[in-house]
N, C-alpha and C positions, 0 to 999 in steps of 0.2 A: 504493500500500500504506500502511496506517496506520502512523504513526511512533510511536516509543516516547515521545518528548517533544519539545516545540518548542524548548527552549533547548539549543543545541549544547554550551554550557559544562557543563551538567549531565551530558550524555552523556560528555563528555571526562573529567570528574571520576569518573564511575562506572567507566569503562574503566580509569582509573589505579588505583582501589581494587581492582578485580578482578585486575589484573596484579600488584599488590603481594601479594595473597593467593596467587596462583600461585607467585610467587618464594619466598615463605616456605615453601610446601609442598614445593618442590623441594629445600629444604635439610634436610628432615626425613628421617632414615634409617630410621625405624621405623614409619612410618604406612602406611596401606593404603586403597585405594578399593574399594568393593564396589558392584556393580550387579545388578539382577535382570533376567534374560532367560529367557523361557519358564519362569518359576517356578524357575529355578536361579540360585544365587549364583555370580557370576563374579569372580575376582580380577583387577582391572585393573592394579595395580602394587603391589609390595612396598615402595616408597619414598614413598608419598603418604598424607597424612592424608585421611580421608574428606571430600572437597570438598563433598559434598552435605549434610554436617552443619554447614557454615558458614552462619549465619543472617544474613539481611539484612532490614530492615523490609519488611513486606508492602506491595506496590505500588511498591516502589522500583525505580529503573533497574538497580541492582546485582543485585537479585533476578531481574529479567528476563534480564539478560546471563548470570548464573550458570546459569539454567535452560538457555539455549541452549548454553552452554559444556559443561555436563554431558552433554546429548544428543549433542553432537559428539564429546565425549571417549569416551563409551560406544560410539558407532558406530565410532570409530577403533580401539578396542581389540578389538572383536568382529571387525572386518574384518581386522586385522593384530595378532595377539597381541604385546604388548611395545611398542605404539605410544603408550601413554598419556603417558609422560614426554617423548619427543621432540615429541609433539603439543602438550603444554602449554608446553614451552620455546619452540617455534617460534611458537605463537599469541601468547604474551606478548611475544616480541621484535618480531613484526610489528606488533602493536597499539601498542607503545611507539614504534617507529620512525615509524609512519605518523602518530602524534600530533605528533611533533617536526618532521618534515620530510617530509610526505607525497609531494610531487612528486619529490624527489631519491631517496627510497626506492623508489618505484615504477619509476623509470627503470632501476634496476639489478636489480630483483627477478626479473623474468622471465629475464634473462640468467644470473643466478646459479643459478636453478632448472635451466636447460638444461645448464649446465656440470656441476652436481652430478649430474644424471640421466645424462649421458654417462659420467661417471667411474664411477658405480655399474654401469651396463650393461657397461662394458669390464672390470670387475674382480670381478663377482659369482662366487660359488662355489656348487657344488651339494652336496647331501647324498646320498651313495651308501651302498651296503652296506659299503664299506670304512671310511667315517668316521662311520657312524651312531651308534655307541656313544660315540665321542669327543664328538660334538655333544650327545648326550643328557647326558653327564657335565657339560658346561658349563652345561646348562640346570638341572640338579638341584642341590639344596643338601644334600649329604651322601650317604652310601652307601645309606641306607634308601630314599630316594626313587628313586635310580638303580636299585637292584635290583628294586623293585616294578614300575616301568615297563618295565624291560628284560625281566624274566621274563614279564610279560603280553604284550608284543609278540612274544617268542619263541614263546609258546604259540598265539597266534591269527594271527600274521602282520601285516604292515603294513596290510593292507586290512581287518582285523578291526575290529569295533565295540566300544568300551570304555565301560561305564557306571560312574559313581562315585556312591556313596551313603554316608550316615552309618550307623554300626552301633552297637548297644549292647554288642557284644562288646569284649573287652579287647585283641584282636589284629586286625591288618589282614588281611583275607581276600581272596584272588583266586579267583573262581569262573569256570571256563571253560564257556561255553554254546554249544551247537550249535543251529543253526536260524535261521529268519528271524523278525525281531521287528517287530510292528506295535502301535501304540497305538490301541485301539478301545474304545468304551464297552460294557462287558459288562453286558447287561441282565438276563440270567438264566443260571444255571448250576446243575448238580446239587450238592447238599450245601451246607451252610452252613460251608464251609471256605475258607481263604485261596486255595489253589491247586487247580486242576482239571487232571487228566491224562487224556488219551484216546489210545488206539491205534487205528490204521486208521479214522480219523474221516472220515465222509462229509461233503462240503462243498457247501453251496449258497450262491452269491453272487448277490445280487439288487440291481439298480440301481433301487430303488423301495421301497415300504413294504408290509408285510404287514398288511392291514386287517382280515382275518377269519380265524378258526381254520379255516374251511372250505377256504381256499386251500391249506393244508398238511396237511389232515386225512389224506389218503392217505399222505403221507410219514411222518406220526407213527405211523400204524397199522403201516406196514412196519418202521419203526425199533423199535417195540415188539415185533413178531413176531420180528425177526432179532436183537434185543438189540444193535444197532449204535449207536455214538455218532454224533451228528449235530450239525454246526455250521452255523448259518445267519447269514450276514453280510448286512445290508441297510441301507437309509437310515433305517428306522424301523419300529416295531411298535405296533400298537394295544394299549392297556392290557389288553383282554380276552385277546389272544394271549399276552401276557406272563404274565398270571394263570394261564391254562390250562397253559402250559409249566411254570411254577414249581410248580404243584400236582402235576403228574404226575412231575416230577423228585423232589419231596419224597417221593412215594409209592413211588418206585423203578420206576415203569412206563416211564419214559423217561430217556434220558441225552442231553439236548439242551442246547446252548449257543446263546444268542441274543446277537449282537454288532451294535452300531450304529456306522456310520461317522460321525465328528464332522462337523458342518456348519461347515467353515471352508475357506479357499482352499487350504491345504496338503493337504487331504484329498480334494480333488475327484476325483483319479484313483487313490485308494488301493484302490478295488474292483478295478480292473484289475490292480494289483500283487498283491493277495491271490489273485486268480483264477489268475494265472500261477504263483504258488508252489503253489497247490493242484492245478493241472493241470485247471482247469475253465473254463467260459465264464461271462461275466457275463450273467445272465438279465435281459432288459429288455422291457417292454411295447412300447417303440418298435420293437422287432424283431418284434413280433407274437407274442411268447412268453407263455404263461400259466403262472403258478406252479402252478396246480392240475393241469396236465398233466404235471408232472415226476414221474418214478418214482424210487425210491431207487436202483435199479440204473443209472439214468442219471447219477448223481452220481459224481465222482471221489473218491478217498480220499487223505488224506495220512498218512504213516507215524505221526506223533505230533503232538499238540498240547498245549501247556502254557499255562494261563491263570493269571496271578497279578495280582490287581487288574485294571488295564486294559491290562496288557502281554500280548500274545498271541505265543507262541513256537511256530513251526511247523517241523517237520522233515519233509522230503520229498525223498529222494534221487532219485527218478524224474524230478523236474522241474528238477534243478540246471542242466542244459544250457540249457533254455529260459529259466530265470531269468537266467543269465549273458548270453544274447543280448538279453533285454529290458533288463537293466541297461546293457549296452553302448549300446543305442539311446538310452536316457535320457541317458547321459553325453554322447553326441554332441550331442543337442539342448541340453543344459545349456551346453556349451562354445560353442555358436553364439550365445548371447545375452549381452549386456553388462548386462542389467538384474539388479542384485544381488538384488532380492527374488525374481525368478523363479529365479535360480540357487540361492538358499537352499531354495526349494520342491523343486527337483530333488534337491538334496543330501540333504534329509530323506527323500525317496523312495528314493534310492540306499542310504542307510544301512540302511533296512529290508530291502534285498535282499542284504545281506551275510550269509552263512550261518554265520559263526563269530564269536562275540563273548565278551567277558569282563566280569565285574562286580567292581569293587574296592570292598569295604566298609571304611570308615575309622572307627575308634573316635573318639568325641567327645574323649576325653582326648588323642588324638594331636596336636591343634591346638596344645596347649601346648608340644609338643616340636618344632614346626615342620612336622609332616606334617599336611596338611589337605586337604579336598575342593577348596578354592580353589587350593592349590598344584598338586595333581595335574591339575586342570582346565587351569590355565595351561600346565603342561609339555606336556600332550597337544595342546592347541591350537597351541602354539608349534612343536612337532615336526611337526605336520601342515603348517603354513605353511612351515616350513623345507624340508621334503621337496618341496613343490610349487613353491616359488619360489626357494629357495636363500638365501644370505646374503652379506654384504659384510664383509670384514676391513678395518678402517680403516687407511689409509696415512698415516704421519706426514708432515706438511707444515709448512714454516716459517711460513706464513701461511694457516691454514685459513679457509675462508669462514665467514660467520656461519651459513649453513645447516648446514655441517659441525658447527659448535660446538653449535647447537641440537639437531640430530638425535642426535649421538653423546655430547656432553658428555664424561664420563670412561669411556664404554664403548668397547671396542676392536672389537666386532663386533655386528652387528644383522641381523635377518632382512630380506629384501627386502620381505616383506609388511608389517612394522612401519614400514619407511622410507616405502614408498609410501603406506600408510594415514595416517601422521602428517601428511605434506605435503598429501595430498588433502583430509583433513578439516579441517586448519587453514585452507586456502584457502576451503573451503566455509563455515566458521564466520565468517570475516572478511567474505566476500561476503554472508552472511546478515545480519550487523550493518549492512552498508551498505544492504541492501534494506529493512531495518526502520526506517530513519530516521537512521542515523549518517552524516550527510553528509560528515563529515571523512574517511570511508573510501570515499566514493562512487566513487572512481576506482581502487579495488583491482582488479587484473586478474582475469579469469576463470581457472578451474582449468586448469592446464597439462595438455593432453591427451597430451603426450609421455611423461609419467611411466609407467615400466613397472610 
């Protein structure tokens, strides 16, 4: 693998500089790190200055190390909310110790990790219905944050889906939404308005592209005669098809919505999910099915469909049992894999199959008062992690290990997700440095697979 630089002394100096920057950040009580994930801003820590704003000369070793550090830091926080600070403390400590006395440090490192892991496993605590609100109160800063999250969870349940957005209103609003939500590219819809509402909507789901108007001519004539709403979800549409549908929608002769499934890895199976919710089959030429042979009475109907921009909300009580079975199967498949990317793909699909959700709209002015999208996002992600993996209450020790001190510092409790993620990504980062040419770290151990 290509090395960062040939002179090991330059690498050593660069690591020292970055470690000093980390140490200075850890002493700042008012700073914050932000990162972008899926076009959403995520708060990584309320006690850190934005590390990505620290500038190093272009092409310098420090700049390369900082880039790797930020990537690892973001990955740690997304994997385990609250992991940023313990990750940075542990990373800085390991780098400094390995610079001073690499052999001696490595001799004890794996042993210390194993002892720490055993202690966590034997003393972890769970989040239950009895202590849920106590845990939430410890996560929130003030009564307002607590009440907003608590009332939202009470309204939609622990399995509900919560969206957070910025609002031009002067007050924080919580809107409860029923139905399944999918992100689809809305190609055409009736009326030039923001939202479209349809009742008893006929649904056609196609694993393919509609290339000519002739393929759906019979369907369109039937929809016009019966005045029924029609939703067509496919891989794509020819421009002439889109033009014809849009023209007839504008004239009022049709009430048809065209939606395209995005071409990305996370959307590969979205057609199946939409079909289960709508109570229909996925039409495919591979099964010998022709679009032109489909009659409107062959199509299933969903109770209600609401389209706002590219968010499609579907209400359909008749398929709730089938959707629950489908979601259960997906959850089993997700739990059977250790690949974090694949698990995230399944998580995205499962979130769309939750029939009750809430939207929290936060005014821009609220950020000055401490309430922000970033704070609510962090609280909700942390609560989810706590409920899934539990947490650890720190036990006072006369001589705590350096791992204890790095992970907890002045904190008395931390989620298992944050603990696991901080250690896991710190080891990955150090190993990455070794593999990119930092030979002073070339004997850093592999990631400990025993960490829970």
